Structure formats: C-alpha cells, structure tokens
Backbone of each chain as nested JSON, in Angstrom:
{
  "chains": [
    {"id": "A", "residues": [
      {"number": 1, "name": "MET", "atoms": {"N": [-47.404, 34.393, -29.922], "CA": [-46.949, 33.19, -29.193], "C": [-47.71, 32.715, -28.204]}},
      {"number": 2, "name": "GLU", "atoms": {"N": [-48.108, 31.603, -27.897], "CA": [-49.114, 31.135, -26.913], "C": [-48.587, 30.536, -25.504]}},
      {"number": 3, "name": "LEU", "atoms": {"N": [-47.435, 30.163, -25.61], "CA": [-46.769, 29.511, -24.389], "C": [-46.374, 30.562, -23.512]}},
      {"number": 4, "name": "PRO", "atoms": {"N": [-46.882, 30.466, -22.183], "CA": [-46.454, 31.475, -21.182], "C": [-44.919, 31.393, -20.87]}},
      {"number": 5, "name": "ILE", "atoms": {"N": [-44.314, 32.303, -20.487], "CA": [-42.716, 32.292, -20.248], "C": [-42.44, 31.581, -18.863]}},
      {"number": 6, "name": "ALA", "atoms": {"N": [-43.268, 31.513, -18.059], "CA": [-42.859, 30.9, -16.616], "C": [-42.621, 29.512, -16.805]}},
      {"number": 7, "name": "PRO", "atoms": {"N": [-43.539, 28.799, -17.298], "CA": [-43.237, 27.305, -17.486], "C": [-42.131, 27.088, -18.295]}},
      {"number": 8, "name": "VAL", "atoms": {"N": [-41.74, 27.808, -19.473], "CA": [-40.612, 27.625, -20.153], "C": [-39.345, 27.977, -19.397]}},
      {"number": 9, "name": "GLY", "atoms": {"N": [-39.476, 28.804, -18.397], "CA": [-38.365, 29.107, -17.541], "C": [-38.101, 27.782, -16.52]}},
      {"number": 10, "name": "ARG", "atoms": {"N": [-39.332, 27.179, -16.125], "CA": [-39.024, 26.113, -15.308], "C": [-38.42, 24.979, -15.943]}},
      {"number": 11, "name": "ILE", "atoms": {"N": [-38.888, 24.76, -17.388], "CA": [-38.189, 23.742, -18.243], "C": [-36.559, 23.883, -18.117]}},
      {"number": 12, "name": "ILE", "atoms": {"N": [-36.186, 25.235, -18.202], "CA": [-34.858, 25.644, -18.164], "C": [-34.263, 25.369, -16.896]}},
      {"number": 13, "name": "LYS", "atoms": {"N": [-34.795, 25.703, -15.93], "CA": [-34.277, 25.418, -14.606], "C": [-34.026, 24.0, -14.204]}},
      {"number": 14, "name": "ASN", "atoms": {"N": [-35.19, 23.21, -14.635], "CA": [-35.248, 21.808, -14.415], "C": [-33.967, 21.09, -15.123]}},
      {"number": 15, "name": "ALA", "atoms": {"N": [-33.629, 21.66, -16.205], "CA": [-32.375, 21.228, -17.058], "C": [-31.131, 21.487, -16.431]}},
      {"number": 16, "name": "GLY", "atoms": {"N": [-31.092, 22.357, -15.214], "CA": [-29.954, 22.629, -14.585], "C": [-29.335, 24.029, -15.077]}},
      {"number": 17, "name": "ALA", "atoms": {"N": [-29.924, 24.772, -15.855], "CA": [-29.387, 26.093, -16.187], "C": [-29.742, 27.114, -15.185]}},
      {"number": 18, "name": "THR", "atoms": {"N": [-28.884, 27.875, -14.664], "CA": [-29.043, 28.896, -13.794], "C": [-29.291, 30.321, -14.387]}},
      {"number": 19, "name": "ARG", "atoms": {"N": [-28.212, 30.563, -15.149], "CA": [-28.104, 31.934, -15.759], "C": [-28.531, 31.982, -17.309]}},
      {"number": 20, "name": "VAL", "atoms": {"N": [-29.748, 32.24, -17.61], "CA": [-30.131, 32.31, -18.95], "C": [-30.69, 33.607, -19.235]}},
      {"number": 21, "name": "SER", "atoms": {"N": [-30.272, 34.24, -20.232], "CA": [-30.776, 35.531, -20.606], "C": [-32.277, 35.523, -21.088]}},
      {"number": 22, "name": "SER", "atoms": {"N": [-32.856, 36.782, -20.896], "CA": [-34.431, 36.775, -21.307], "C": [-34.522, 36.515, -22.759]}},
      {"number": 23, "name": "ASP", "atoms": {"N": [-33.703, 37.04, -23.442], "CA": [-33.802, 36.812, -24.947], "C": [-33.641, 35.238, -25.227]}},
      {"number": 24, "name": "ALA", "atoms": {"N": [-32.811, 34.644, -24.503], "CA": [-32.723, 33.087, -24.805], "C": [-33.865, 32.324, -24.36]}},
      {"number": 25, "name": "GLU", "atoms": {"N": [-34.531, 32.888, -23.289], "CA": [-35.851, 32.382, -22.861], "C": [-36.903, 32.367, -23.803]}},
      {"number": 26, "name": "LYS", "atoms": {"N": [-36.952, 33.671, -24.392], "CA": [-37.939, 34.047, -25.386], "C": [-37.689, 33.192, -26.693]}},
      {"number": 27, "name": "ALA", "atoms": {"N": [-36.561, 33.098, -27.126], "CA": [-36.172, 32.16, -28.25], "C": [-36.626, 30.603, -28.09]}},
      {"number": 28, "name": "LEU", "atoms": {"N": [-36.53, 30.257, -26.832], "CA": [-36.873, 28.758, -26.688], "C": [-38.432, 28.63, -26.685]}},
      {"number": 29, "name": "GLU", "atoms": {"N": [-39.165, 29.719, -26.059], "CA": [-40.563, 29.737, -26.049], "C": [-41.095, 29.728, -27.551]}},
      {"number": 30, "name": "LYS", "atoms": {"N": [-40.549, 30.639, -28.415], "CA": [-40.82, 30.765, -29.831], "C": [-40.611, 29.457, -30.572]}},
      {"number": 31, "name": "ALA", "atoms": {"N": [-39.448, 28.832, -30.191], "CA": [-39.153, 27.552, -30.908], "C": [-40.257, 26.521, -30.593]}},
      {"number": 32, "name": "LEU", "atoms": {"N": [-40.678, 26.404, -29.264], "CA": [-41.584, 25.397, -28.912], "C": [-42.907, 25.654, -29.325]}},
      {"number": 33, "name": "ASP", "atoms": {"N": [-43.217, 26.95, -29.447], "CA": [-44.526, 27.415, -30.175], "C": [-44.518, 26.818, -31.514]}},
      {"number": 34, "name": "GLU", "atoms": {"N": [-43.468, 27.218, -32.204], "CA": [-43.389, 26.839, -33.646], "C": [-43.384, 25.29, -34.04]}},
      {"number": 35, "name": "LYS", "atoms": {"N": [-42.582, 24.622, -33.05], "CA": [-42.517, 23.148, -33.254], "C": [-43.781, 22.556, -32.883]}},
      {"number": 36, "name": "GLY", "atoms": {"N": [-44.572, 23.009, -31.939], "CA": [-46.027, 22.637, -31.648], "C": [-46.796, 22.716, -32.754]}},
      {"number": 37, "name": "THR", "atoms": {"N": [-46.735, 23.751, -33.439], "CA": [-47.591, 24.05, -34.68], "C": [-47.24, 23.131, -35.884]}},
      {"number": 38, "name": "GLU", "atoms": {"N": [-46.049, 23.056, -35.997], "CA": [-45.403, 22.079, -37.046], "C": [-46.104, 20.635, -36.645]}},
      {"number": 39, "name": "ILE", "atoms": {"N": [-45.967, 20.173, -35.399], "CA": [-46.349, 18.863, -35.124], "C": [-47.852, 18.635, -35.385]}},
      {"number": 40, "name": "ILE", "atoms": {"N": [-48.743, 19.58, -34.904], "CA": [-50.175, 19.425, -35.07], "C": [-50.584, 19.507, -36.449]}},
      {"number": 41, "name": "LEU", "atoms": {"N": [-49.914, 20.291, -37.282], "CA": [-50.152, 20.23, -38.674], "C": [-50.062, 18.909, -39.272]}},
      {"number": 42, "name": "ASN", "atoms": {"N": [-48.867, 18.324, -38.91], "CA": [-48.707, 16.84, -39.341], "C": [-49.62, 15.949, -38.896]}},
      {"number": 43, "name": "ALA", "atoms": {"N": [-50.055, 16.043, -37.559], "CA": [-51.079, 15.098, -37.021], "C": [-52.453, 15.335, -37.671]}},
      {"number": 44, "name": "ILE", "atoms": {"N": [-52.682, 16.612, -37.996], "CA": [-54.008, 16.89, -38.743], "C": [-54.016, 16.032, -40.073]}},
      {"number": 45, "name": "ARG", "atoms": {"N": [-52.794, 16.285, -40.958], "CA": [-52.729, 15.397, -42.15], "C": [-52.631, 14.133, -41.933]}},
      {"number": 46, "name": "HIS", "atoms": {"N": [-52.164, 13.521, -40.791], "CA": [-52.307, 12.108, -40.756], "C": [-53.663, 11.512, -40.307]}},
      {"number": 47, "name": "ALA", "atoms": {"N": [-54.445, 12.331, -39.665], "CA": [-55.853, 12.044, -39.333], "C": [-56.665, 12.05, -40.799]}},
      {"number": 48, "name": "LYS", "atoms": {"N": [-56.344, 13.113, -41.521], "CA": [-57.062, 13.338, -42.762], "C": [-56.608, 12.111, -43.774]}},
      {"number": 49, "name": "ASP", "atoms": {"N": [-55.405, 11.758, -43.741], "CA": [-54.982, 10.532, -44.596], "C": [-55.759, 9.311, -44.3]}},
      {"number": 50, "name": "SER", "atoms": {"N": [-56.252, 9.163, -42.862], "CA": [-56.804, 8.095, -42.391], "C": [-58.364, 8.24, -42.609]}},
      {"number": 51, "name": "GLY", "atoms": {"N": [-58.836, 9.352, -43.148], "CA": [-60.273, 9.519, -43.424], "C": [-61.017, 10.021, -42.208]}},
      {"number": 52, "name": "ARG", "atoms": {"N": [-60.3, 10.629, -41.267], "CA": [-60.862, 11.181, -39.982], "C": [-60.551, 12.63, -39.914]}},
      {"number": 53, "name": "LYS", "atoms": {"N": [-61.629, 13.289, -39.131], "CA": [-61.512, 14.717, -38.734], "C": [-60.861, 14.737, -37.485]}},
      {"number": 54, "name": "ASP", "atoms": {"N": [-61.131, 13.808, -36.614], "CA": [-60.688, 13.77, -35.264], "C": [-59.213, 13.508, -35.154]}},
      {"number": 55, "name": "VAL", "atoms": {"N": [-58.375, 14.316, -34.499], "CA": [-57.092, 13.977, -34.335], "C": [-57.062, 13.178, -33.002]}},
      {"number": 56, "name": "ASN", "atoms": {"N": [-56.411, 11.945, -33.039], "CA": [-56.273, 11.199, -31.93], "C": [-54.805, 11.148, -31.434]}},
      {"number": 57, "name": "ALA", "atoms": {"N": [-54.523, 10.346, -30.324], "CA": [-53.105, 10.22, -29.789], "C": [-52.188, 9.503, -30.837]}},
      {"number": 58, "name": "ASN", "atoms": {"N": [-52.657, 8.663, -31.671], "CA": [-51.859, 8.028, -32.524], "C": [-51.449, 8.949, -33.647]}},
      {"number": 59, "name": "ASP", "atoms": {"N": [-52.241, 9.885, -34.018], "CA": [-51.871, 10.906, -35.186], "C": [-50.763, 11.802, -34.51]}},
      {"number": 60, "name": "MET", "atoms": {"N": [-51.028, 12.213, -33.36], "CA": [-50.063, 12.937, -32.548], "C": [-48.642, 12.398, -32.522]}},
      {"number": 61, "name": "THR", "atoms": {"N": [-48.596, 11.005, -32.012], "CA": [-47.344, 10.292, -31.768], "C": [-46.654, 10.114, -33.214]}},
      {"number": 62, "name": "HIS", "atoms": {"N": [-47.374, 9.83, -34.244], "CA": [-46.912, 9.767, -35.529], "C": [-46.144, 11.155, -35.981]}},
      {"number": 63, "name": "ALA", "atoms": {"N": [-46.802, 12.171, -35.737], "CA": [-46.365, 13.391, -36.132], "C": [-45.104, 13.908, -35.303]}},
      {"number": 64, "name": "ILE", "atoms": {"N": [-45.104, 13.484, -34.069], "CA": [-43.903, 13.913, -33.096], "C": [-42.778, 13.026, -33.599]}},
      {"number": 65, "name": "HIS", "atoms": {"N": [-42.942, 11.872, -33.935], "CA": [-41.732, 11.097, -34.501], "C": [-41.278, 11.646, -35.886]}},
      {"number": 66, "name": "TYR", "atoms": {"N": [-42.328, 12.017, -36.573], "CA": [-42.04, 12.544, -38.033], "C": [-41.278, 13.779, -37.868]}},
      {"number": 67, "name": "ASN", "atoms": {"N": [-41.482, 14.634, -36.888], "CA": [-40.775, 15.975, -36.673], "C": [-39.598, 15.795, -35.809]}},
      {"number": 68, "name": "ASN", "atoms": {"N": [-38.964, 14.52, -35.711], "CA": [-37.698, 14.405, -35.191], "C": [-37.68, 14.732, -33.68]}},
      {"number": 69, "name": "CYS", "atoms": {"N": [-38.796, 14.364, -33.014], "CA": [-38.869, 14.596, -31.703], "C": [-38.668, 13.299, -30.835]}},
      {"number": 70, "name": "ASN", "atoms": {"N": [-37.571, 12.954, -30.476], "CA": [-37.197, 11.691, -29.833], "C": [-37.792, 11.602, -28.497]}},
      {"number": 71, "name": "ILE", "atoms": {"N": [-39.156, 11.374, -28.345], "CA": [-39.802, 11.413, -27.059], "C": [-40.435, 10.086, -26.771]}},
      {"number": 72, "name": "THR", "atoms": {"N": [-40.856, 9.895, -25.553], "CA": [-41.478, 8.517, -25.319], "C": [-43.059, 8.934, -25.807]}},
      {"number": 73, "name": "ASN", "atoms": {"N": [-43.716, 7.906, -26.148], "CA": [-45.119, 8.023, -26.54], "C": [-45.973, 7.996, -25.546]}},
      {"number": 74, "name": "VAL", "atoms": {"N": [-47.368, 8.127, -25.623], "CA": [-48.299, 8.189, -24.588], "C": [-48.325, 7.07, -23.577]}},
      {"number": 75, "name": "ASN", "atoms": {"N": [-47.746, 5.917, -24.155], "CA": [-47.656, 4.725, -23.363], "C": [-46.308, 4.595, -22.575]}},
      {"number": 76, "name": "GLY", "atoms": {"N": [-45.442, 5.697, -22.898], "CA": [-44.266, 5.616, -22.136], "C": [-43.202, 4.955, -22.788]}},
      {"number": 77, "name": "GLN", "atoms": {"N": [-43.445, 4.556, -24.058], "CA": [-42.349, 3.889, -24.674], "C": [-41.652, 4.843, -25.498]}},
      {"number": 78, "name": "LYS", "atoms": {"N": [-40.381, 4.468, -25.965], "CA": [-39.61, 5.33, -26.864], "C": [-40.197, 5.13, -28.31]}}
    ]},
    {"id": "B", "residues": [
      {"number": 1, "name": "MET", "atoms": {"N": [-44.306, 17.365, -15.803], "CA": [-44.338, 18.161, -17.004], "C": [-44.676, 19.54, -16.69]}},
      {"number": 2, "name": "GLU", "atoms": {"N": [-44.028, 20.565, -17.382], "CA": [-43.952, 21.983, -16.825], "C": [-45.197, 22.801, -17.742]}},
      {"number": 3, "name": "LEU", "atoms": {"N": [-45.224, 22.471, -18.932], "CA": [-46.139, 23.28, -19.711], "C": [-47.631, 23.133, -19.383]}},
      {"number": 4, "name": "PRO", "atoms": {"N": [-48.278, 24.181, -19.157], "CA": [-49.768, 23.982, -18.872], "C": [-50.521, 23.556, -20.3]}},
      {"number": 5, "name": "ILE", "atoms": {"N": [-51.535, 22.833, -20.021], "CA": [-52.281, 22.209, -21.054], "C": [-53.119, 23.344, -21.959]}},
      {"number": 6, "name": "ALA", "atoms": {"N": [-53.542, 24.438, -21.342], "CA": [-54.433, 25.53, -22.108], "C": [-53.553, 26.062, -23.095]}},
      {"number": 7, "name": "PRO", "atoms": {"N": [-52.391, 26.668, -23.055], "CA": [-51.717, 27.175, -24.178], "C": [-51.439, 26.252, -25.296]}},
      {"number": 8, "name": "VAL", "atoms": {"N": [-51.138, 24.951, -24.772], "CA": [-50.892, 23.941, -25.77], "C": [-52.219, 23.787, -26.65]}},
      {"number": 9, "name": "GLY", "atoms": {"N": [-53.202, 23.654, -25.946], "CA": [-54.567, 23.509, -26.758], "C": [-54.804, 24.863, -27.551]}},
      {"number": 10, "name": "ARG", "atoms": {"N": [-54.23, 26.073, -27.255], "CA": [-54.383, 27.176, -28.219], "C": [-53.45, 26.962, -29.403]}},
      {"number": 11, "name": "ILE", "atoms": {"N": [-52.292, 26.541, -29.234], "CA": [-51.31, 26.285, -30.309], "C": [-52.241, 25.239, -31.356]}},
      {"number": 12, "name": "ILE", "atoms": {"N": [-52.876, 24.37, -30.87], "CA": [-53.694, 23.292, -31.643], "C": [-54.77, 23.917, -32.39]}},
      {"number": 13, "name": "LYS", "atoms": {"N": [-55.529, 24.848, -31.531], "CA": [-56.65, 25.539, -32.407], "C": [-56.197, 26.544, -33.387]}},
      {"number": 14, "name": "ASN", "atoms": {"N": [-55.16, 27.237, -33.049], "CA": [-54.607, 28.131, -34.036], "C": [-54.056, 27.41, -35.205]}},
      {"number": 15, "name": "ALA", "atoms": {"N": [-53.692, 26.218, -35.211], "CA": [-53.286, 25.421, -36.302], "C": [-54.334, 25.032, -37.219]}},
      {"number": 16, "name": "GLY", "atoms": {"N": [-55.646, 25.248, -36.726], "CA": [-56.964, 24.931, -37.33], "C": [-57.431, 23.461, -37.058]}},
      {"number": 17, "name": "ALA", "atoms": {"N": [-56.947, 22.87, -35.856], "CA": [-57.496, 21.649, -35.55], "C": [-58.61, 21.912, -34.598]}},
      {"number": 18, "name": "THR", "atoms": {"N": [-59.784, 21.278, -34.824], "CA": [-60.941, 21.492, -34.047], "C": [-61.248, 20.369, -33.045]}},
      {"number": 19, "name": "ARG", "atoms": {"N": [-61.016, 19.152, -33.533], "CA": [-61.327, 18.104, -32.671], "C": [-60.094, 17.218, -32.493]}},
      {"number": 20, "name": "VAL", "atoms": {"N": [-59.619, 17.355, -31.344], "CA": [-58.362, 16.743, -30.809], "C": [-58.574, 16.181, -29.572]}},
      {"number": 21, "name": "SER", "atoms": {"N": [-58.222, 14.821, -29.461], "CA": [-58.494, 14.178, -28.031], "C": [-57.605, 14.603, -27.119]}},
      {"number": 22, "name": "SER", "atoms": {"N": [-58.034, 14.557, -25.854], "CA": [-57.31, 14.908, -24.769], "C": [-55.962, 14.178, -24.539]}},
      {"number": 23, "name": "ASP", "atoms": {"N": [-55.744, 12.805, -24.915], "CA": [-54.591, 12.179, -25.005], "C": [-53.565, 12.71, -26.096]}},
      {"number": 24, "name": "ALA", "atoms": {"N": [-54.09, 13.111, -27.263], "CA": [-53.395, 13.75, -28.224], "C": [-52.797, 15.098, -27.667]}},
      {"number": 25, "name": "GLU", "atoms": {"N": [-53.551, 15.909, -27.026], "CA": [-53.135, 17.119, -26.524], "C": [-52.0, 16.855, -25.333]}},
      {"number": 26, "name": "LYS", "atoms": {"N": [-52.22, 15.841, -24.589], "CA": [-51.066, 15.628, -23.632], "C": [-49.925, 15.06, -24.093]}},
      {"number": 27, "name": "ALA", "atoms": {"N": [-50.02, 14.389, -25.291], "CA": [-48.864, 13.84, -26.23], "C": [-47.995, 15.038, -26.614]}},
      {"number": 28, "name": "LEU", "atoms": {"N": [-48.718, 16.128, -27.077], "CA": [-47.997, 17.319, -27.588], "C": [-47.396, 18.04, -26.615]}},
      {"number": 29, "name": "GLU", "atoms": {"N": [-48.153, 18.141, -25.345], "CA": [-47.384, 18.795, -24.271], "C": [-46.143, 18.094, -23.855]}},
      {"number": 30, "name": "LYS", "atoms": {"N": [-46.147, 16.911, -23.81], "CA": [-45.065, 16.056, -23.37], "C": [-43.914, 16.204, -24.315]}},
      {"number": 31, "name": "ALA", "atoms": {"N": [-44.2, 16.285, -25.668], "CA": [-43.212, 16.296, -26.633], "C": [-42.606, 17.677, -26.675]}},
      {"number": 32, "name": "LEU", "atoms": {"N": [-43.41, 18.663, -26.329], "CA": [-42.777, 20.207, -26.411], "C": [-41.844, 20.227, -24.93]}},
      {"number": 33, "name": "ASP", "atoms": {"N": [-42.398, 19.71, -23.92], "CA": [-41.641, 19.626, -22.732], "C": [-40.153, 18.984, -22.889]}},
      {"number": 34, "name": "GLU", "atoms": {"N": [-40.285, 17.869, -23.518], "CA": [-38.927, 17.101, -23.722], "C": [-38.145, 17.815, -24.672]}},
      {"number": 35, "name": "LYS", "atoms": {"N": [-38.642, 18.277, -25.917], "CA": [-38.014, 19.058, -26.887], "C": [-37.333, 20.246, -26.142]}},
      {"number": 36, "name": "GLY", "atoms": {"N": [-38.063, 20.978, -25.313], "CA": [-37.498, 22.151, -24.61], "C": [-36.32, 21.678, -23.835]}},
      {"number": 37, "name": "THR", "atoms": {"N": [-36.405, 20.629, -23.072], "CA": [-35.341, 20.064, -22.249], "C": [-34.005, 19.819, -23.112]}},
      {"number": 38, "name": "GLU", "atoms": {"N": [-34.284, 19.142, -24.206], "CA": [-33.263, 18.773, -25.15], "C": [-32.482, 20.035, -25.778]}},
      {"number": 39, "name": "ILE", "atoms": {"N": [-33.3, 20.961, -26.045], "CA": [-32.768, 22.342, -26.515], "C": [-31.959, 23.063, -25.563]}},
      {"number": 40, "name": "ILE", "atoms": {"N": [-32.512, 23.138, -24.321], "CA": [-31.66, 23.83, -23.37], "C": [-30.411, 23.189, -22.877]}},
      {"number": 41, "name": "LEU", "atoms": {"N": [-30.502, 21.877, -22.931], "CA": [-29.097, 20.898, -22.602], "C": [-28.223, 21.248, -23.583]}},
      {"number": 42, "name": "ASN", "atoms": {"N": [-28.509, 21.569, -24.937], "CA": [-27.596, 21.666, -25.93], "C": [-27.093, 23.158, -25.731]}},
      {"number": 43, "name": "ALA", "atoms": {"N": [-27.98, 23.975, -25.415], "CA": [-27.63, 25.451, -25.311], "C": [-26.504, 25.723, -24.106]}},
      {"number": 44, "name": "ILE", "atoms": {"N": [-26.758, 24.815, -23.194], "CA": [-25.818, 24.95, -21.946], "C": [-24.606, 24.473, -22.372]}},
      {"number": 45, "name": "ARG", "atoms": {"N": [-24.547, 23.331, -23.193], "CA": [-23.052, 22.785, -23.663], "C": [-22.465, 23.813, -24.543]}},
      {"number": 46, "name": "HIS", "atoms": {"N": [-23.17, 24.556, -25.43], "CA": [-22.693, 25.554, -26.35], "C": [-22.158, 26.623, -25.466]}},
      {"number": 47, "name": "ALA", "atoms": {"N": [-22.834, 26.977, -24.558], "CA": [-22.174, 28.16, -23.615], "C": [-20.998, 27.716, -23.029]}},
      {"number": 48, "name": "LYS", "atoms": {"N": [-20.93, 26.364, -22.494], "CA": [-19.717, 25.927, -21.728], "C": [-18.656, 25.869, -22.803]}},
      {"number": 49, "name": "ASP", "atoms": {"N": [-18.893, 25.406, -24.045], "CA": [-17.843, 25.312, -24.938], "C": [-17.224, 26.604, -25.303]}},
      {"number": 50, "name": "SER", "atoms": {"N": [-17.898, 27.664, -25.023], "CA": [-17.485, 29.123, -25.297], "C": [-16.835, 29.664, -24.009]}},
      {"number": 51, "name": "GLY", "atoms": {"N": [-16.747, 28.903, -22.961], "CA": [-16.19, 29.191, -21.694], "C": [-17.003, 29.976, -20.92]}},
      {"number": 52, "name": "ARG", "atoms": {"N": [-18.462, 30.007, -21.116], "CA": [-19.286, 30.832, -20.318], "C": [-20.141, 29.938, -19.489]}},
      {"number": 53, "name": "LYS", "atoms": {"N": [-20.676, 30.513, -18.317], "CA": [-21.78, 29.793, -17.566], "C": [-23.212, 30.41, -18.029]}},
      {"number": 54, "name": "ASP", "atoms": {"N": [-23.187, 31.658, -18.483], "CA": [-24.364, 32.392, -18.842], "C": [-24.853, 31.791, -20.13]}},
      {"number": 55, "name": "VAL", "atoms": {"N": [-26.069, 31.483, -20.247], "CA": [-26.634, 30.935, -21.531], "C": [-27.326, 32.189, -22.272]}},
      {"number": 56, "name": "ASN", "atoms": {"N": [-26.856, 32.518, -23.496], "CA": [-27.378, 33.694, -24.189], "C": [-28.073, 33.175, -25.283]}},
      {"number": 57, "name": "ALA", "atoms": {"N": [-28.835, 34.233, -25.995], "CA": [-29.618, 33.819, -27.077], "C": [-28.976, 33.235, -28.275]}},
      {"number": 58, "name": "ASN", "atoms": {"N": [-27.585, 33.602, -28.397], "CA": [-26.923, 32.818, -29.64], "C": [-26.736, 31.513, -29.158]}},
      {"number": 59, "name": "ASP", "atoms": {"N": [-26.458, 31.062, -27.907], "CA": [-26.486, 29.662, -27.486], "C": [-27.888, 28.889, -27.952]}},
      {"number": 60, "name": "MET", "atoms": {"N": [-28.833, 29.607, -27.507], "CA": [-30.205, 29.008, -27.686], "C": [-30.486, 28.882, -29.099]}},
      {"number": 61, "name": "THR", "atoms": {"N": [-30.146, 29.857, -30.021], "CA": [-30.44, 29.805, -31.418], "C": [-29.596, 28.502, -31.966]}},
      {"number": 62, "name": "HIS", "atoms": {"N": [-28.36, 28.584, -31.648], "CA": [-27.572, 27.326, -32.162], "C": [-28.264, 25.928, -31.72]}},
      {"number": 63, "name": "ALA", "atoms": {"N": [-28.676, 25.875, -30.405], "CA": [-29.332, 24.736, -29.99], "C": [-30.381, 24.497, -30.747]}},
      {"number": 64, "name": "ILE", "atoms": {"N": [-31.247, 25.411, -30.972], "CA": [-32.562, 25.257, -31.706], "C": [-32.355, 24.666, -33.09]}},
      {"number": 65, "name": "HIS", "atoms": {"N": [-31.382, 25.132, -33.707], "CA": [-31.103, 24.639, -35.048], "C": [-30.549, 23.265, -35.027]}},
      {"number": 66, "name": "TYR", "atoms": {"N": [-29.694, 23.047, -33.944], "CA": [-29.054, 21.725, -33.773], "C": [-30.029, 20.779, -33.673]}},
      {"number": 67, "name": "ASN", "atoms": {"N": [-31.208, 21.183, -33.001], "CA": [-32.289, 20.047, -32.586], "C": [-33.332, 20.162, -33.778]}},
      {"number": 68, "name": "ASN", "atoms": {"N": [-32.996, 20.467, -34.909], "CA": [-33.882, 20.382, -36.125], "C": [-35.098, 21.157, -35.932]}},
      {"number": 69, "name": "CYS", "atoms": {"N": [-34.976, 22.312, -35.222], "CA": [-36.245, 23.096, -35.149], "C": [-35.925, 24.174, -36.208]}},
      {"number": 70, "name": "ASN", "atoms": {"N": [-36.781, 24.196, -37.252], "CA": [-36.59, 24.99, -38.326], "C": [-37.385, 26.382, -38.107]}},
      {"number": 71, "name": "ILE", "atoms": {"N": [-36.781, 27.194, -37.21], "CA": [-37.631, 28.243, -36.765], "C": [-36.81, 29.585, -37.072]}},
      {"number": 72, "name": "THR", "atoms": {"N": [-37.647, 30.635, -37.019], "CA": [-36.95, 31.962, -37.118], "C": [-36.195, 32.18, -35.87]}},
      {"number": 73, "name": "ASN", "atoms": {"N": [-35.031, 32.787, -35.914], "CA": [-34.056, 33.169, -34.643], "C": [-34.737, 34.48, -34.029]}},
      {"number": 74, "name": "VAL", "atoms": {"N": [-34.201, 34.853, -33.024], "CA": [-34.639, 36.02, -32.297], "C": [-34.617, 37.274, -33.084]}},
      {"number": 75, "name": "ASN", "atoms": {"N": [-33.858, 37.336, -34.175], "CA": [-33.837, 38.478, -35.132], "C": [-34.966, 38.434, -36.147]}},
      {"number": 76, "name": "GLY", "atoms": {"N": [-35.641, 37.355, -36.167], "CA": [-36.825, 37.081, -37.067], "C": [-36.281, 36.45, -38.383]}},
      {"number": 77, "name": "GLN", "atoms": {"N": [-35.066, 36.13, -38.46], "CA": [-34.55, 35.552, -39.703], "C": [-34.504, 33.867, -39.698]}},
      {"number": 78, "name": "LYS", "atoms": {"N": [-34.801, 33.355, -40.843], "CA": [-34.693, 31.765, -40.814], "C": [-33.281, 31.289, -40.536]}}
    ]}
  ]
}
C-alpha cells in the first residue's frame, strides 16, 4: 500500500468522524489505494486509445467518471 | 486536499504509467480525497444505523462496497 495512514486519518476527521477503529482506517486506506490503481489503469487505456503514451488530465478525468467517482474535474465542474 | 502527491505518484508508477502530467496526478489525488470522504460518510451512517458512535471495520467495508469500490475487505476477501 502506498498511501500513508495519517492523511487518510485527516480525511476521516474532516468528514466529522471522531471514533474510528484502526482496522477501519486501514480498510479505507486500502480501498483508496486500489481505487487509485483502477482509475490510473483506465486513464492509461484511454491515452492508448487516443494514440498517446502520455497520460493527461483529460484521460484521468475520463477514468474517474468511468470508475463511478462523482467528483469535480480539474476545472472545478461536476 | 489531504492526500500528499508523492504516494499518489507511486500508485501511478506501480500501475505502470511512466508519463503522467502533473494535472492528471492532481486530478487523481482530488478524486481519491473525495472518494474517501464519500466512503467515510457512508461508514458513519452505517454505524449510526446500528446505534453506535464508533466506526468499525465492518461499517467501513460496507461503505466501500456501497460506494462501488470493488476491493478486498480487511480479511483479504473480495
């Protein structure tokens, strides 16, 4: 796993949770790590489909939406 | 945003991507940050529904699956 536990703990605190078990924190860390891998693999595929080796923000935004992450894009739009 | 960029960059490298723009990295960081918030909010709700204030690994695993993260749970099972 690549993500450090401290910032994951901050995400948890920011969301208003005060009492979260260590196992629960680790589960979230693992989920985000795996979700990140899933997204980048889709972004790489999207770049390849466009005939590029470079992964740009557009590939990543596409992959994020493809992976059901309902987030704002790099321009701040949903 | 809470997640530092370096470990997000390592997730990207581990997935085999070599050339990824800085904007694309930031977009992934943002997506994981927001996905993490979404998951913990669901985990908190799950704990409350069970009459608890403490968020445990079970709440988190439930929330992860609810949020379409197809990951292994804390016991290593899909």
